[in-house]
Backbone bond lengths (Angstrom), bond angles and torsions (degrees), N, CA, C in turn:
res aa  C-N    CA-C-N  psi(-1)  N-CA   C-N-CA  omega(-1)  CA-C   N-CA-C  phi
1 M - - - 1.458 - - 1.523 110.60 -
2 R 1.358 115.75 -39.02 1.460 119.19 -178.98 1.518 110.77 -61.32
3 K 1.339 119.01 -43.67 1.463 121.97 179.73 1.524 110.65 -63.18
4 I 1.334 116.39 -37.73 1.463 119.96 179.62 1.521 110.43 -64.69
5 L 1.331 116.73 -45.97 1.463 120.35 179.95 1.509 111.44 -61.07
6 V 1.333 116.76 -42.66 1.460 120.65 178.77 1.515 110.94 -62.25
7 G 1.348 117.37 -43.87 1.454 120.99 -179.92 1.508 112.17 -61.45
8 I 1.325 116.80 -42.17 1.460 121.25 179.91 1.510 111.10 -62.61
9 F 1.327 116.62 -47.15 1.452 118.49 -174.61 1.519 113.02 -76.29
10 I 1.324 118.52 -24.92 1.463 119.88 172.09 1.523 109.41 -65.08
11 C 1.339 117.28 -39.73 1.469 120.56 177.64 1.521 110.70 -65.17
12 I 1.345 117.58 -41.32 1.459 120.26 176.13 1.516 109.57 -59.97
13 L 1.311 115.72 -43.05 1.458 121.75 -178.52 1.521 111.26 -60.24
14 I 1.336 116.61 -50.00 1.464 120.89 -178.47 1.522 110.15 -62.76
15 T 1.342 116.62 -43.73 1.459 120.94 -179.80 1.511 111.85 -60.00
16 S 1.327 116.47 -49.99 1.456 119.77 -175.10 1.511 112.66 -66.61
17 T 1.319 118.16 -30.87 1.458 119.20 179.85 1.513 112.46 -79.73
18 I 1.325 117.77 -20.55 1.464 119.94 177.27 1.519 110.48 -67.35
19 I 1.312 116.21 -39.24 1.458 119.91 -171.75 1.509 111.86 -56.81
20 L 1.323 117.84 -42.39 1.457 121.41 -172.30 1.522 113.24 -69.43
21 P 1.350 119.98 -46.41 1.455 118.90 -175.50 1.515 115.31 -99.04
22 V 1.342 119.12 11.08 1.449 119.33 -172.36 1.518 113.09 -59.26
23 S 1.339 117.92 -28.57 1.452 121.05 -178.42 1.521 112.85 -90.97
24 A 1.325 117.25 13.83 1.458 120.15 -174.63 1.521 109.97 -62.38
25 L 1.322 116.74 106.69 1.451 121.72 -170.78 1.514 111.10 -135.34
26 T 1.313 115.25 154.34 1.459 120.07 173.31 1.524 109.17 -150.53
27 D 1.310 116.24 149.30 1.456 121.29 -179.08 1.515 109.90 -83.71
28 E 1.336 117.45 123.49 1.454 121.55 179.40 1.528 110.71 -126.28
29 T 1.327 116.70 27.48 1.450 120.10 -178.57 1.517 112.17 -76.53
30 G 1.332 117.20 -24.86 1.462 120.42 -177.25 1.514 112.46 80.00
31 I 1.347 117.81 3.71 1.456 121.86 -178.56 1.528 109.78 -84.87
32 K 1.301 117.99 131.27 1.452 121.60 177.70 1.518 108.86 -73.63
33 I 1.338 116.52 126.66 1.456 121.69 -176.86 1.519 109.58 -93.24
34 T 1.315 116.38 123.07 1.463 120.32 -178.67 1.524 112.20 -105.55
35 S 1.338 117.04 -17.10 1.455 121.22 177.61 1.522 108.81 -149.89
36 Y 1.305 117.39 159.62 1.452 120.96 -179.20 1.522 109.63 -155.14
37 D 1.333 115.29 166.00 1.454 121.18 -179.16 1.523 112.65 -108.42
38 A 1.314 119.31 -27.44 1.467 121.62 -178.83 1.522 109.23 -143.17
39 D 1.321 116.16 121.93 1.454 121.20 179.09 1.530 109.10 -106.65
40 V 1.332 116.64 -178.50 1.463 121.49 -178.44 1.525 110.01 -59.98
41 P 1.333 118.98 126.53 1.466 120.70 -180.00 1.529 111.26 -72.80
42 I 1.311 115.71 157.54 1.464 121.67 174.61 1.527 107.92 -107.88
43 W 1.322 115.95 116.90 1.458 121.30 179.77 1.525 110.05 -97.26
44 E 1.328 116.06 155.59 1.450 122.20 176.21 1.521 109.84 -129.30
45 K 1.305 115.43 156.94 1.455 120.84 177.64 1.523 109.42 -56.36
46 G 1.327 116.55 129.74 1.460 121.42 -177.41 1.518 113.89 102.79
47 D 1.342 118.31 -18.38 1.464 120.28 173.77 1.525 108.89 -62.71
48 E 1.330 116.41 142.54 1.465 118.51 179.70 1.522 110.86 -153.35
49 W 1.337 114.80 155.45 1.460 122.54 -179.67 1.526 107.99 -136.02
50 S 1.332 116.13 124.72 1.462 121.75 -178.99 1.521 109.53 -106.99
51 Y 1.325 116.08 132.36 1.458 122.14 -177.33 1.522 111.11 -128.15
52 H 1.330 115.42 150.26 1.456 120.62 165.91 1.526 106.30 -93.15
53 F 1.304 115.89 126.14 1.463 122.41 -173.24 1.521 109.79 -114.64
54 T 1.333 116.50 126.01 1.466 122.08 176.94 1.520 109.17 -126.06
55 D 1.314 116.29 129.74 1.462 121.73 -179.13 1.520 108.35 -134.82
56 T 1.329 117.43 118.46 1.461 121.13 -179.77 1.518 110.78 -130.76
57 S 1.319 115.58 148.01 1.458 121.01 178.64 1.521 109.24 -143.95
58 I 1.337 115.48 134.80 1.461 122.21 176.27 1.516 107.06 -125.27
59 G 1.303 117.48 119.27 1.458 120.55 -178.00 1.512 110.23 165.91
60 I 1.326 116.33 -142.03 1.463 120.74 178.76 1.522 110.04 -59.01
61 V 1.330 115.34 -43.19 1.464 121.45 171.89 1.522 107.48 -109.55
62 T 1.322 117.96 124.69 1.460 122.76 179.83 1.521 108.79 -113.96
63 Y 1.325 116.15 128.33 1.456 118.65 177.98 1.514 111.11 -156.20
64 S 1.334 114.73 162.13 1.450 122.71 174.23 1.519 106.75 -134.11
65 F 1.328 116.60 127.88 1.459 121.38 -172.39 1.521 108.51 -137.89
66 I 1.336 117.47 123.34 1.453 120.77 179.35 1.529 109.63 -132.40
67 A 1.325 115.92 153.50 1.464 120.66 177.54 1.522 108.78 -167.61
68 D 1.315 116.68 153.70 1.456 122.43 167.31 1.522 106.34 -100.26
69 I 1.332 116.56 118.49 1.456 120.48 -174.72 1.527 109.99 -119.44
70 T 1.315 116.51 141.71 1.460 122.74 178.58 1.517 109.24 -126.51
71 F 1.338 116.66 119.74 1.452 121.79 175.33 1.527 108.39 -96.78
72 E 1.327 115.78 122.12 1.461 121.58 -179.07 1.525 110.38 -116.70
73 V 1.342 115.73 137.93 1.466 120.60 174.80 1.531 107.22 -76.73
74 V 1.339 116.53 113.63 1.467 120.54 -177.94 1.527 112.02 -105.03
75 E 1.349 116.58 -10.99 1.463 120.34 178.23 1.520 109.33 -150.51
76 D 1.360 117.13 127.75 1.462 120.42 -179.81 1.522 112.34 -129.24
77 S 1.333 117.77 15.72 1.457 120.64 177.96 1.530 109.60 -88.94
78 G 1.320 116.80 165.01 1.456 120.50 179.79 1.507 112.43 73.25
79 D 1.329 116.82 -153.64 1.458 122.75 -176.14 1.524 113.13 -96.62
80 S 1.325 117.51 1.30 1.462 120.45 -175.34 1.522 111.45 -135.21
81 Y 1.337 114.40 157.49 1.463 121.85 169.91 1.528 108.22 -101.23
82 I 1.328 116.67 149.53 1.454 121.60 170.54 1.522 107.60 -121.69
83 L 1.331 116.17 124.77 1.455 122.69 178.46 1.519 108.79 -115.65
84 E 1.335 116.25 144.16 1.457 120.84 178.57 1.511 110.68 -130.36
85 C 1.332 115.01 151.33 1.459 122.40 178.62 1.524 108.25 -138.67
86 H 1.334 117.09 133.33 1.460 122.69 176.86 1.524 107.51 -132.88
87 T 1.336 117.37 122.41 1.457 120.09 -176.49 1.515 110.81 -151.52
88 K 1.332 116.09 170.98 1.463 122.77 176.76 1.532 108.14 -117.64
89 P 1.328 117.34 105.62 1.468 120.25 -177.45 1.521 111.86 -76.21
90 Q 1.327 115.06 156.90 1.458 121.73 173.52 1.515 107.63 -124.28
91 G 1.321 116.59 141.50 1.448 117.72 177.36 1.508 112.89 158.18
92 S 1.324 115.60 170.34 1.455 122.30 177.21 1.516 109.06 -137.48
93 F 1.322 115.87 154.37 1.456 123.03 -174.75 1.519 108.46 -133.32
94 I 1.311 116.50 125.56 1.459 121.07 -173.90 1.523 110.08 -125.56
95 Y 1.323 115.49 134.04 1.465 121.53 176.55 1.526 107.48 -145.39
96 G 1.336 116.31 120.18 1.452 119.78 -179.77 1.515 113.79 61.87
97 G 1.331 117.31 29.55 1.453 121.37 179.17 1.512 114.30 87.11
98 L 1.321 117.76 -7.38 1.451 122.04 179.32 1.519 110.33 -120.88
99 G 1.326 116.39 153.73 1.459 118.25 179.62 1.503 112.37 -172.95
100 L 1.318 115.32 -164.08 1.457 123.13 179.87 1.522 109.50 -131.55
101 K 1.331 115.58 150.18 1.454 120.87 177.09 1.523 109.10 -126.02
102 A 1.340 115.78 130.27 1.457 120.31 178.85 1.527 110.01 -67.06
103 S 1.327 116.46 150.85 1.460 121.70 178.21 1.529 109.90 -117.99
104 R 1.321 117.23 -178.15 1.459 121.02 177.16 1.525 111.51 -67.46
105 L 1.325 115.92 -14.24 1.463 121.30 179.90 1.520 112.05 -100.63
106 T 1.347 115.92 19.53 1.463 121.45 176.11 1.527 108.94 -100.46
107 S 1.316 117.95 133.60 1.468 121.15 -179.46 1.523 111.08 -128.76
108 L 1.326 115.23 154.00 1.455 122.95 176.27 1.521 108.09 -129.38
109 D 1.335 117.17 122.34 1.461 123.33 179.31 1.522 109.44 -120.83
110 I 1.344 116.49 132.71 1.468 121.84 -179.11 1.520 109.17 -132.03
111 S 1.323 116.74 138.51 1.460 122.39 174.73 1.521 108.44 -129.96
112 L 1.347 116.36 131.84 1.466 122.26 -178.38 1.522 110.33 -121.87
113 Q 1.321 116.39 143.55 1.466 120.91 171.00 1.517 108.05 -122.57
114 L 1.359 116.43 121.13 1.456 122.62 -177.91 1.521 110.41 -123.31
115 R 1.323 115.41 139.45 1.459 121.33 178.71 1.519 110.05 -72.09
116 K 1.343 117.59 131.86 1.464 121.46 -176.75 1.524 113.05 -63.49
117 A 1.311 117.42 -35.90 1.463 121.17 -172.22 1.520 113.07 -60.36
118 D 1.341 117.88 -34.79 1.464 120.81 -175.44 1.525 113.06 -145.62
119 L 1.344 116.88 10.22 1.468 122.92 -174.99 1.525 111.60 58.13
120 G 1.332 116.26 30.56 1.453 120.40 175.71 1.520 110.36 -68.10
121 L 1.339 116.40 136.66 1.458 121.48 -179.12 1.524 109.68 -79.90
122 E 1.335 116.67 117.42 1.465 122.08 -177.93 1.523 111.79 -93.44
123 N 1.318 117.49 -43.75 1.461 120.62 177.56 1.525 109.31 -166.75
124 F 1.325 115.97 164.74 1.453 120.40 172.69 1.525 110.21 -152.95
125 E 1.311 114.42 158.32 1.462 121.67 177.22 1.515 108.78 -128.63
126 E 1.310 116.04 140.36 1.463 121.94 -178.89 1.518 109.80 -135.44
127 K 1.328 115.81 138.39 1.461 119.91 178.63 1.519 109.86 -139.56
128 I 1.343 116.14 125.34 1.457 123.23 172.77 1.520 106.68 -110.85
129 K 1.326 116.85 124.39 1.466 118.84 -178.99 1.521 110.08 -151.28
130 G 1.350 114.62 161.67 1.454 119.95 177.83 1.510 112.24 129.34
131 I 1.323 115.40 -157.59 1.458 122.19 -176.15 1.526 110.63 -99.19
132 F 1.341 116.30 127.53 1.455 123.63 172.50 1.529 108.59 -117.96
133 F 1.353 114.89 157.37 1.459 120.02 175.49 1.528 109.09 -114.92
134 I 1.327 116.10 145.12 1.460 121.00 176.09 1.529 108.82 -69.17
135 K 1.331 115.94 140.10 1.453 120.82 179.59 1.522 109.46 -128.62
136 I 1.332 116.76 127.07 1.466 122.92 177.17 1.520 107.42 -115.30
137 G 1.336 116.52 109.35 1.463 120.58 -174.02 1.521 109.47 62.24
138 F 1.332 117.42 -124.45 1.469 121.50 178.88 1.528 111.58 -98.22
139 I 1.331 116.93 7.15 1.463 121.31 -177.01 1.525 109.84 -103.06
140 T 1.331 116.34 125.86 1.454 121.58 176.82 1.519 109.37 -94.63
141 I 1.337 116.30 124.36 1.454 121.92 -179.92 1.531 107.94 -92.65
142 P 1.347 117.99 127.27 1.472 119.96 -176.80 1.528 112.68 -74.99
143 I 1.319 116.15 55.38 1.469 121.83 174.99 1.517 107.16 -112.86
144 P 1.333 118.83 107.50 1.468 120.64 -176.12 1.524 112.58 -77.22
145 L 1.319 115.10 141.22 1.461 122.28 173.87 1.525 108.07 -123.95
146 Q 1.321 117.65 126.22 1.463 120.28 173.23 1.519 106.94 -83.81
147 V 1.336 116.37 121.72 1.461 122.35 -172.06 1.528 109.89 -125.55
148 E 1.315 116.56 142.88 1.461 119.97 171.43 1.520 109.43 -143.24
149 L 1.340 115.64 130.62 1.457 122.26 174.42 1.518 107.83 -127.32
150 N 1.304 116.80 127.02 1.462 121.32 -178.66 1.523 109.61 -122.68
151 L 1.319 115.97 140.53 1.464 121.31 -179.32 1.521 110.13 -143.77
152 E 1.319 116.21 130.75 1.458 122.22 172.28 1.524 108.03 -122.09
153 V 1.323 116.73 130.85 1.467 121.82 -175.28 1.522 110.18 -128.69
154 E 1.321 116.15 136.11 1.458 122.10 174.19 1.522 109.21 -121.92
155 F 1.352 116.36 150.27 1.451 121.59 179.19 1.527 109.78 -116.85
156 D 1.313 116.26 133.17 1.460 121.26 -179.08 1.533 108.63 -140.80
157 P 1.344 119.17 107.62 1.473 125.49 2.27 1.528 111.74 -76.03
158 T 1.342 115.65 173.98 1.462 120.88 176.76 1.522 109.96 -52.29
159 W 1.328 116.52 136.74 1.464 120.87 -176.41 1.519 109.99 -91.75
160 I 1.330 117.37 122.31 1.462 122.74 -177.75 1.528 110.03 -73.56
161 I 1.333 116.49 125.50 1.459 121.34 -174.48 1.531 112.47 -76.89
162 M 1.322 118.29 -39.95 1.461 121.82 -175.59 1.531 108.60 -147.04
163 P 1.345 118.04 144.55 1.470 120.84 -173.28 1.526 113.06 -80.21
164 F 1.334 116.91 61.03 1.467 119.99 178.56 1.528 110.44 -66.24
165 P 1.356 116.54 147.30 1.465 127.16 -6.93 1.526 111.71 -73.03
166 L 1.318 116.66 148.79 1.463 122.25 -179.10 1.522 110.73 -94.86
167 Y 1.313 116.06 141.10 1.464 120.31 174.18 1.524 109.03 -155.81
168 D 1.305 115.17 156.57 1.460 121.80 -178.79 1.522 110.09 -63.87
169 G 1.326 116.38 127.66 1.458 120.94 178.02 1.523 114.32 95.95
170 K 1.310 118.28 -1.97 1.461 120.79 -179.68 1.527 110.08 -71.01
171 F 1.337 116.69 148.38 1.461 120.82 176.68 1.520 108.68 -150.41
172 G 1.334 115.10 164.18 1.467 119.88 -178.47 1.510 109.91 174.18
173 N 1.320 117.22 -141.90 1.458 121.74 -177.96 1.516 111.08 -136.83
174 L 1.323 115.19 147.86 1.449 120.24 169.55 1.529 107.65 -58.18
175 S 1.305 117.12 138.82 1.459 119.68 -178.35 1.520 111.16 -74.05
176 S 1.315 115.65 151.24 1.460 121.24 176.61 1.524 109.07 -94.94
177 T 1.321 115.61 150.55 1.458 120.63 179.26 1.514 108.68 -159.99
178 E 1.302 116.15 177.60 1.463 121.76 174.48 1.524 107.22 -113.66
179 F 1.316 116.11 128.84 1.458 124.47 -172.79 1.524 107.47 -101.35
180 W 1.328 116.83 106.15 1.465 121.37 -174.14 1.522 111.47 -103.03
181 H 1.337 116.03 124.85 1.463 121.22 172.67 1.522 107.87 -96.87
182 T 1.298 116.93 130.23 1.457 120.12 174.10 1.519 109.62 -133.88
183 N 1.301 116.40 143.66 1.467 121.65 177.15 1.529 111.87 54.85
184 M 1.334 116.41 51.30 1.457 121.20 177.73 1.525 109.10 -98.83
185 Y 1.339 116.74 124.97 1.456 119.48 179.25 1.521 110.49 -152.23
186 F 1.333 115.38 162.24 1.460 123.10 -179.54 1.523 107.37 -143.95
187 H 1.333 117.38 125.97 1.461 118.90 178.92 1.523 111.38 -147.26
188 L 1.340 115.06 165.66 1.453 123.03 179.45 1.522 110.07 -114.89
189 F 1.333 114.82 154.92 1.457 122.25 173.44 1.522 112.34 52.41
190 W 1.327 114.65 58.82 1.457 123.04 173.10 1.526 112.92 54.40
191 G 1.328 116.44 39.01 1.453 121.47 176.02 1.514 115.34 89.72
192 L 1.323 118.38 -2.45 1.459 120.68 -178.51 1.526 112.47 -70.40
193 I 1.341 116.53 -30.52 1.470 120.59 179.51 1.527 108.64 -122.19
194 P 1.346 118.86 95.60 1.465 120.68 177.07 1.523 110.51 -71.91
195 I 1.333 116.43 134.37 1.460 121.77 -179.31 1.532 110.88 -108.91
196 F 1.316 115.64 -39.92 1.471 118.84 -173.68 1.523 109.50 -153.73
197 G 1.339 117.11 135.91 1.448 122.19 174.77 1.511 112.73 90.18
198 P 1.338 116.50 -176.38 1.476 126.35 0.95 1.526 111.89 -67.93
199 L 1.328 116.29 152.24 1.454 121.66 -175.10 1.522 110.55 -139.22
200 N 1.306 116.80 137.74 1.465 122.22 174.60 1.527 108.18 -122.92
201 V 1.325 117.04 113.53 1.461 121.76 179.88 1.522 109.20 -138.16
202 S 1.334 117.31 165.49 1.463 121.69 174.84 1.518 109.37 -138.01
203 W 1.346 115.72 143.97 1.457 122.58 178.39 1.518 109.42 -127.39
204 P 1.334 118.86 128.76 1.475 120.12 175.23 1.527 110.15 -77.33
205 I 1.328 116.48 144.33 1.461 122.17 177.20 1.524 107.45 -119.56
206 T 1.314 117.17 119.60 1.454 121.77 -174.69 1.525 111.62 -89.67
207 T 1.326 116.73 173.44 1.466 122.15 -178.78 1.533 111.09 -79.47
208 V 1.343 115.87 148.86 1.465 123.34 178.34 1.527 107.91 -138.68
209 P 1.345 119.65 133.01 1.470 121.50 -179.25 1.528 112.84 -61.57
210 Y 1.347 115.84 145.62 1.451 121.49 175.93 1.525 109.46 -140.09
211 S 1.341 115.83 165.30 1.463 122.26 173.69 1.525 108.35 -138.34
212 C 1.336 115.98 155.42 1.463 121.63 -178.90 1.528 109.15 -128.56
213 S 1.340 116.76 131.87 1.466 120.67 179.69 1.528 109.92 -143.21
214 A 1.348 116.53 151.44 1.459 121.64 177.11 1.519 109.61 -70.86
215 D 1.337 116.89 141.57 1.459 120.94 -175.59 1.529 108.81 -154.65
216 K 1.313 116.93 177.79 1.472 123.36 176.16 1.518 107.33 -143.82
217 I 1.355 117.75 134.46 1.460 120.56 179.34 1.529 109.60 -137.68
218 S 1.333 115.26 160.13 1.460 122.38 175.77 1.522 109.03 -120.57
219 V 1.333 116.34 129.61 1.461 123.50 175.93 1.527 107.33 -132.23
220 D 1.319 117.25 -178.03 1.473 120.48 -178.21 1.526 112.11 -57.92
221 A 1.332 116.96 -32.96 1.470 120.43 -177.40 1.522 112.54 -77.39
222 G 1.349 118.69 -11.95 1.461 121.56 179.81 1.514 112.69 138.58
223 T 1.328 116.00 -168.65 1.467 122.65 178.30 1.522 108.44 -107.83
224 F 1.340 116.73 132.00 1.458 120.85 -172.75 1.530 111.48 -133.98
225 D 1.346 114.71 143.51 1.459 120.07 166.41 1.529 106.27 -77.06
226 V 1.324 116.25 130.26 1.462 119.85 -173.94 1.520 110.95 -136.27
227 Y 1.316 115.02 168.32 1.460 122.47 168.12 1.516 107.17 -106.97
228 N 1.307 115.33 121.04 1.453 122.07 -179.86 1.528 107.94 -87.37
229 V 1.323 116.26 106.62 1.466 121.42 178.50 1.519 107.39 -102.99
230 T 1.329 116.09 110.61 1.461 121.50 -173.73 1.523 110.85 -118.52
231 A 1.323 115.47 132.64 1.467 121.85 175.88 1.515 108.11 -125.89
232 E 1.327 116.90 129.17 1.458 121.30 178.06 1.510 109.36 -118.43
233 W 1.307 114.79 130.59 1.457 121.15 -177.94 1.514 109.03 -108.56
234 M 1.308 117.54 -171.88 1.457 120.88 -179.11 1.521 110.79 -73.17
235 E 1.315 116.70 160.19 1.459 125.15 175.85 1.525 113.15 60.56
236 G 1.338 116.90 28.80 1.449 120.17 173.25 1.499 116.34 86.02
237 S 1.339 118.88 1.76 1.463 120.47 178.05 1.521 109.58 -65.31
238 K 1.338 116.31 139.92 1.451 120.03 -175.92 1.521 110.27 -146.77
239 F 1.347 115.91 133.01 1.455 122.30 177.23 1.532 107.87 -122.94
240 V 1.328 117.17 129.08 1.455 121.20 -179.30 1.528 109.29 -132.21
241 S 1.339 117.14 122.47 1.465 122.38 176.75 1.518 109.25 -118.35
242 Y 1.332 116.46 131.14 1.457 122.01 178.47 1.534 108.09 -107.87
243 Y 1.329 116.26 98.41 1.463 120.68 -177.70 1.521 110.26 -90.45
244 S 1.357 115.76 132.39 1.462 121.54 178.87 1.518 109.78 -115.58
245 E 1.335 116.73 124.85 1.464 120.57 177.09 1.524 110.26 -66.55
246 E 1.329 117.83 -29.66 1.458 122.16 -178.87 1.523 112.43 -62.62
247 I 1.324 116.53 -36.50 1.467 119.89 -178.15 1.531 112.14 -103.79
248 G 1.339 117.41 -7.64 1.452 120.74 178.48 1.508 114.32 68.54
249 N 1.341 117.23 25.69 1.457 121.16 -178.04 1.529 108.58 -166.32
250 V 1.333 117.06 -175.00 1.457 119.82 178.10 1.525 109.57 -80.47
251 A 1.337 116.09 137.79 1.459 121.54 176.00 1.524 110.47 -89.12
252 K 1.335 115.38 -23.61 1.460 119.79 178.51 1.522 108.84 -159.37
253 E 1.320 115.09 149.27 1.463 119.56 177.19 1.526 108.59 -145.26
254 I 1.325 115.62 137.17 1.467 121.35 -177.83 1.521 108.68 -129.55
255 I 1.324 115.30 134.14 1.463 121.14 176.45 1.520 107.38 -128.37
256 Y 1.326 116.98 129.01 1.462 120.54 176.28 1.516 108.61 -129.55
257 L 1.326 115.41 123.66 1.463 120.68 -176.43 1.522 109.90 -131.26
258 P 1.332 118.13 95.30 1.463 118.83 172.73 1.523 109.08 -66.51
259 E 1.327 116.27 141.10 1.457 120.25 -174.59 1.523 110.00 -114.30
260 G 1.325 117.57 84.76 1.455 121.18 177.10 1.513 112.49 74.40
261 V 1.339 116.69 -148.53 1.461 121.86 -176.65 1.523 110.13 -95.03
262 G 1.331 115.77 167.70 1.451 120.31 178.05 1.514 112.23 84.71
263 P 1.345 117.10 -160.57 1.467 121.40 -174.16 1.522 113.93 -82.76
264 S 1.321 118.78 4.83 1.461 121.17 -175.57 1.523 111.64 -65.91
265 E 1.326 116.20 137.61 1.450 120.60 175.26 1.527 109.50 -162.00
266 H 1.305 115.27 161.24 1.460 121.58 -178.68 1.523 107.06 -142.67
267 S 1.325 117.29 127.87 1.454 119.84 -179.57 1.522 110.77 -137.67
268 I 1.336 115.49 145.61 1.458 122.96 177.70 1.524 107.74 -133.69
269 I 1.332 117.05 135.23 1.461 121.54 178.50 1.531 109.23 -133.72
270 L 1.329 116.19 130.34 1.459 123.21 172.29 1.517 108.08 -116.79
271 E 1.347 117.80 127.70 1.460 121.69 177.38 1.520 109.54 -130.83
272 L 1.337 116.28 131.06 1.455 122.00 -176.37 1.528 111.24 -68.76
273 K 1.351 116.04 129.41 1.454 122.20 177.04 1.522 111.84 -102.63
274 D 1.343 116.62 -36.24 1.457 120.49 -177.47 1.523 107.99 -164.21
275 Y 1.332 116.51 164.23 1.461 119.46 178.94 1.519 110.85 -159.49
276 I 1.328 116.02 156.80 1.455 123.48 172.22 1.520 106.08 -128.28
277 Y 1.326 116.78 106.10 1.463 121.65 -175.95 1.529 109.01 -164.94
278 S 1.319 116.07 137.94 1.461 121.59 174.90 1.532 108.96 -124.98
279 P 1.341 117.97 121.27 1.475 120.88 -178.92 1.529 111.10 -57.44
């Protein structure tokens, strides 16, 4: 059971950390830019963006995870912004016929620090905690488990979120960086039963080609003129970010990651529901 729990939460961990830096892009064309259509936005304390988040995976680990998440700027002094998100996720995770199901007492907290100059991602912290129930197949067993998973991540160098300035026809490569995990752990019953960690590891992230084009999309928050920043990797992996100058952030983001052969696949979708922002 312990190995199953660890496997499930490692998958949750990898999934949740992908969402934040998936658009990490930088221009490497070497072309001198003389004009542009969208530059780095200026955020202020109180700005916020609410998204509907869907995360599904079919494969060795099968799960469905949904939540409404709101990122709010809570600090805008100094050279960086700090954004926070507090939400209650819904979903279940199954591996080998066994898994866990989130309850109303499950919470997800995220904190981001981004550099003002280019919205480069400097670090983030994520915590999943609360009550989960054991799940066997499609049957939920009313046995509560108090669970906590904590993760702190640093990027060296800072990871560029979007290839500003944006313009139609721009292309380049996803930026490379080093992905540092610090203070990562997973335990049950308020620390009485340690399952995983603490762990300190680092993963290199290499460059991936991208392209940028003018587009228009409709989401729950409205219809927006956007820049479609698309990166395609090997084996059909695809990342698409729709950045809107009107809202100063992405209006939609799609991640598709086929996992080897067979029916395995992994997809993540973020769609804007509401926002508070003035250009």
